C-alpha positions as CSV (number, residue, x, y, z in Angstrom):
1,M,84.0,89.0,82.7
2,K,86.4,91.6,84.2
3,K,88.6,88.8,84.8
4,L,88.7,87.6,81.1
5,L,89.0,91.3,79.6
6,L,92.2,91.5,81.8
7,S,93.5,87.9,80.5
8,L,93.1,88.9,77.0
9,I,94.5,92.3,77.4
10,A,97.8,90.9,79.1
11,S,97.9,88.1,76.3
12,F,97.5,90.9,73.7
13,V,100.6,93.0,75.4
14,S,102.7,89.9,75.8
15,L,102.3,89.1,72.0
16,C,103.0,93.2,71.1
17,I,106.3,92.5,73.4
18,S,107.4,89.3,71.6
19,A,106.7,91.0,68.4
20,Q,109.0,93.8,69.4
21,H,112.6,93.7,68.4
22,Y,115.3,93.4,71.1
23,Q,118.7,92.2,71.5
24,E,119.9,89.6,74.3
25,I,123.6,90.0,75.6
26,A,125.6,87.8,77.7
27,L,127.1,89.7,80.6
28,W,129.8,87.7,80.8
29,Q,132.1,85.7,78.6
30,K,132.4,82.8,80.9
31,T,129.1,80.5,80.9
32,Y,127.1,80.4,84.2
33,E,124.1,77.9,85.1
34,D,121.8,81.0,85.6
35,N,122.7,82.3,82.0
36,P,122.8,86.1,82.9
37,V,121.8,88.3,80.1
38,I,120.3,92.0,79.3
39,K,117.4,92.3,76.9
40,V,117.8,95.6,75.3
41,F,114.6,97.1,73.9
42,L,115.5,100.4,71.9
43,P,113.0,103.4,71.0
44,E,112.5,104.2,67.3
45,K,113.4,107.8,68.5
46,S,115.7,108.2,71.2
47,N,116.0,111.1,74.0
48,G,119.0,109.5,75.4
49,K,117.8,108.1,78.5
50,A,118.2,104.5,79.2
51,I,116.9,102.5,82.0
52,I,118.1,98.9,83.5
53,A,115.6,97.0,85.0
54,C,116.0,94.5,87.9
55,P,112.9,92.3,88.4
56,G,112.1,90.7,91.8
57,G,111.6,87.3,93.3
58,G,113.2,87.3,96.7
59,Y,116.9,86.6,95.1
60,Q,115.5,82.9,94.4
61,G,113.5,83.8,90.8
62,L,112.7,86.6,88.5
63,A,109.4,88.1,87.5
64,I,110.9,89.0,84.1
65,E,107.6,89.7,82.3
66,K,105.7,91.6,84.9
67,E,108.4,93.8,86.3
68,G,110.6,93.9,83.0
69,T,109.5,93.5,79.5
70,R,106.0,94.7,79.9
71,F,107.4,97.9,80.5
72,A,109.5,98.2,77.1
73,P,107.1,99.6,74.9
74,W,105.8,102.5,77.4
75,L,108.8,103.5,78.1
76,N,110.0,103.4,74.5
77,E,107.4,105.4,73.5
78,Q,108.8,108.0,76.0
79,G,112.0,107.5,73.5
80,I,113.6,105.5,76.6
81,A,115.6,102.7,76.1
82,L,115.1,99.6,78.2
83,I,117.2,97.3,79.5
84,V,116.0,94.3,81.2
85,L,118.7,92.4,83.5
86,K,118.8,88.8,84.1
87,Y,120.8,88.3,87.0
88,R,121.9,85.3,88.9
89,M,120.6,84.4,92.2
90,P,123.0,84.5,95.2
91,K,123.0,81.1,96.3
92,G,125.1,81.8,99.3
93,D,127.4,84.5,97.5
94,H,125.9,88.0,98.4
95,E,128.3,89.5,95.9
96,I,126.8,87.6,92.6
97,P,123.9,90.1,91.9
98,L,125.6,93.2,92.7
99,S,128.2,92.1,90.2
100,D,125.9,91.5,87.4
101,A,124.0,94.8,88.1
102,Q,127.8,96.4,87.9
103,Q,128.2,94.5,84.3
104,A,125.3,95.8,83.0
105,I,125.5,99.0,83.4
106,K,129.1,98.8,82.2
107,I,127.9,97.3,79.1
108,V,125.4,99.9,78.5
109,R,127.3,102.8,78.7
110,Q,130.0,101.0,76.5
111,Y,127.3,100.3,73.7
112,A,125.8,103.9,74.6
113,K,126.9,105.6,71.4
114,E,125.7,102.5,69.0
115,W,122.3,102.4,70.9
116,N,121.8,106.4,70.7
117,I,122.2,106.8,74.8
118,D,123.7,109.1,76.4
119,P,126.0,107.5,79.1
120,N,125.2,110.2,81.6
121,K,121.7,109.3,81.5
122,V,121.5,105.5,82.6
123,G,119.4,104.9,85.5
124,I,118.3,102.0,87.4
125,M,115.0,100.5,88.1
126,G,114.2,97.8,90.5
127,F,111.2,96.0,92.1
128,S,111.1,94.2,95.3
129,A,114.3,92.2,96.0
130,G,115.1,93.9,92.5
131,G,114.7,97.1,94.5
132,H,117.4,96.0,96.7
133,L,119.5,95.4,94.0
134,A,119.0,98.6,92.5
135,S,119.3,100.5,95.7
136,T,122.6,98.7,96.4
137,L,124.1,99.7,93.2
138,S,122.7,103.1,94.0
139,T,124.8,103.2,97.1
140,H,127.8,100.5,96.1
141,F,129.5,102.1,93.2
142,N,132.4,103.5,92.0
143,K,133.0,106.2,89.1
144,E,132.1,103.5,85.9
145,T,128.8,101.9,87.9
146,R,127.2,105.0,89.3
147,P,123.6,104.8,87.9
148,D,122.5,108.7,86.7
149,F,118.9,108.0,89.0
150,Q,117.1,105.2,90.5
151,I,113.2,104.0,90.2
152,L,112.2,101.7,93.1
153,F,109.1,100.1,93.1
154,Y,108.0,98.4,96.8
155,P,111.9,97.8,97.2
156,V,113.7,96.0,99.8
157,I,115.8,97.9,101.2
158,T,116.9,97.0,104.6
159,M,118.5,93.9,105.9
160,D,117.2,94.6,109.4
161,K,115.0,91.8,110.7
162,S,112.4,94.2,112.2
163,Y,111.2,95.3,108.6
164,T,113.0,93.4,105.9
165,H,111.6,90.9,103.4
166,G,112.8,87.5,105.6
167,G,112.9,85.7,102.2
168,S,115.4,88.0,100.4
169,R,117.6,88.6,103.2
170,K,118.2,84.8,104.0
171,N,118.6,84.2,100.2
172,L,121.2,87.0,99.7
173,L,122.8,86.9,103.3
174,G,122.3,83.5,104.3
175,E,121.0,82.1,107.6
176,N,123.3,84.0,110.5
177,P,124.8,86.6,108.7
178,S,127.3,89.1,110.6
179,D,126.0,92.5,111.7
180,E,128.7,94.0,109.7
181,L,127.3,92.2,106.4
182,V,123.6,93.2,107.7
183,K,124.7,96.8,107.8
184,L,126.5,96.8,104.6
185,Y,123.3,95.5,102.9
186,S,121.0,98.0,104.6
187,N,121.0,100.7,102.0
188,E,119.3,103.3,104.1
189,L,122.5,103.4,106.3
190,Q,124.6,103.5,102.9
191,V,123.2,106.6,101.5
192,T,125.8,109.7,101.0
193,S,125.5,112.9,99.0
194,E,126.9,111.1,95.7
195,T,123.8,108.6,96.0
196,P,121.6,109.3,92.7
197,K,118.1,110.8,92.7
198,A,115.2,108.5,93.4
199,F,111.6,107.8,92.3
200,I,109.9,105.5,95.2
201,L,106.7,103.9,94.7
202,F,104.8,101.7,97.5
203,S,101.2,100.7,98.8
204,N,100.4,101.0,102.3
205,D,99.1,97.7,102.8
206,D,102.0,95.9,101.6
207,K,102.5,92.9,103.7
208,V,105.6,91.5,101.9
209,V,107.8,94.4,102.1
210,P,106.4,97.1,104.4
211,S,106.4,100.9,103.0
212,L,108.7,101.5,106.0
213,N,111.6,100.3,103.8
214,G,110.9,103.1,101.4
215,V,110.3,105.7,103.6
216,N,113.5,105.2,105.8
217,Y,115.5,105.4,102.4
218,Y,113.5,108.3,101.4
219,L,114.4,110.2,104.6
220,A,118.3,109.2,104.4
221,L,117.7,110.7,100.7
222,Q,116.3,113.8,102.5
223,K,119.1,113.8,105.3
224,N,122.0,114.0,102.7
225,K,120.0,116.8,100.6
226,I,119.3,114.2,97.6
227,S,116.3,114.8,95.3
228,A,113.6,112.1,95.9
229,E,109.6,111.7,95.2
230,I,108.1,109.0,97.2
231,H,104.6,107.9,96.4
232,I,102.6,105.5,99.0
233,Y,99.2,104.2,97.8
234,P,96.3,103.3,100.0
235,T,95.9,99.8,98.8
236,G,97.5,97.5,96.0
237,G,99.6,94.9,98.2
238,H,102.5,93.7,97.0
239,G,104.0,92.9,93.2
240,W,101.5,94.8,90.9
241,G,104.3,95.9,88.3
242,F,102.6,96.6,85.5
243,N,99.7,95.1,85.8
244,D,96.7,96.7,84.6
245,D,94.5,95.6,87.8
246,F,96.5,97.9,90.1
247,I,93.8,100.8,90.5
248,Y,96.7,103.4,90.9
249,K,98.4,102.6,87.9
250,P,96.9,105.6,85.9
251,Q,98.3,107.7,88.7
252,W,101.9,106.1,89.2
253,T,102.4,105.9,85.2
254,E,101.6,109.5,85.1
255,A,103.6,110.6,87.9
256,L,107.0,108.6,86.8
257,K,106.3,109.9,83.4
258,K,106.4,113.5,84.5
259,W,109.5,112.8,86.6
260,L,111.4,111.1,83.6
261,E,110.5,114.1,81.5
262,L,112.1,116.6,84.1
263,E,114.8,114.1,84.6
264,K,117.9,115.7,83.1
């Protein structure tokens, strides 16, 4: 009965999202097989903030709904624009996902006035491998592409074999990446005093992406005196996204809402 109820709720949410108006904009003028786009969900009354969401999927696929579009009503209610990024898979070229994320933030700032967004309040949010992409954008940026804040759900952070997610590493960097490439994409090693502030979430029993990924990133942020908040829940595993069956959903939504309210 409980499973049926949750299924009905999920179906209702999906219908609400499909009925919600959004814009879809191609990232590039050139046509690509993966068709990289952003889906733009604008609130009725904006507070100026925008969040670009990078769904996870091990750099092999994308959980667009669970880790993307399902967040739209909740964020829009808070006056926050949601931009869901459908980025390309690397397929042997580690620069491809990052180039899409960089292009996405440029486009959002380009349309900031039209969308009633403050160009200095554009954050990045990522899940699992999408969390790696979000943290990569947050540590590999220039003046145009630096996010103003980052939100990371059970993110892959490191490419260190001892505690990375093997599939994400292989899909992004290949079978035998150089030590230099591993270091470059181990984002806990790339934090500087210019890295944006962060909100990080994990489950302690995550067997897919060890919580040590988030902990070491948090420690690197602290070492560089970057404001950061981390939540590690006792249970929940991996990949819960906006799912209602994650028992700590009331806690993380309240904590993130408060953090976003305080985020200036």
